[in-house]
N, C-alpha and C positions, 0 to 999 in steps of 0.2 A: 914087229909091227909091219904089216904089209904096205907096200908102196901102191898108192892109188892115184891114178891120173884122172883129173876132172876136166872135161872140155865143156865150156859154155857155148851153146850153139845159138842162143838168142839174146840180143841186147834189148833191155827194156829201159826206156828213158823215163825218169821221174818227172812229174809235172813241175814246172817252174814256180817258185814262190814269188818271183817278181812278175807283176802283171804286165802283159804284152799290150802296149798302146796301139799297135797295128790292128789287133783283133777287135778293138772297140771302134774303129773307124767305119764310117759308112762307105759304101762302094764309091760314091762320088768323091768323098774326102781322100780315100785311098788312091784313086786315079789321079787326082790333083797333085797329091804329094809325090806320086811316082813321076808325073810329068815334070814337076819342079826339080826333082833329084836328077832326072836324066838330062834336062837342059843345062843344069849346073856343070855337068861333065867332070866333076872331080872324083877321083877314085877313093876318097876318104869315106864316102857314104855308100859303098857297095853293099854292105850288110843291110842297110835300110832298103836299098833297091831290091835285093833278094827277098826280103820279108814282104815287101809290098807286092811283088810279082806273085809270090806264093799265096798271099792272101787273096789276090784277084783270081788266081788259077782255081782255087776252090770254088769260087762263085761261078766261073765259066763252066766247070764240069757239071 
């Protein structure tokens, strides 16, 4: 049996089965939640801040 080396060069992410609540927010709601999360200043919600910034970055482009 020959030895075959397989290299995967592209990673494809599967769509999430869990609905993303950030995607359903309006721009104003997203901005309000981002402002609240930033003013709280706790590092426990960094994932939420990243998602909100990413959501708004799509709108800006």
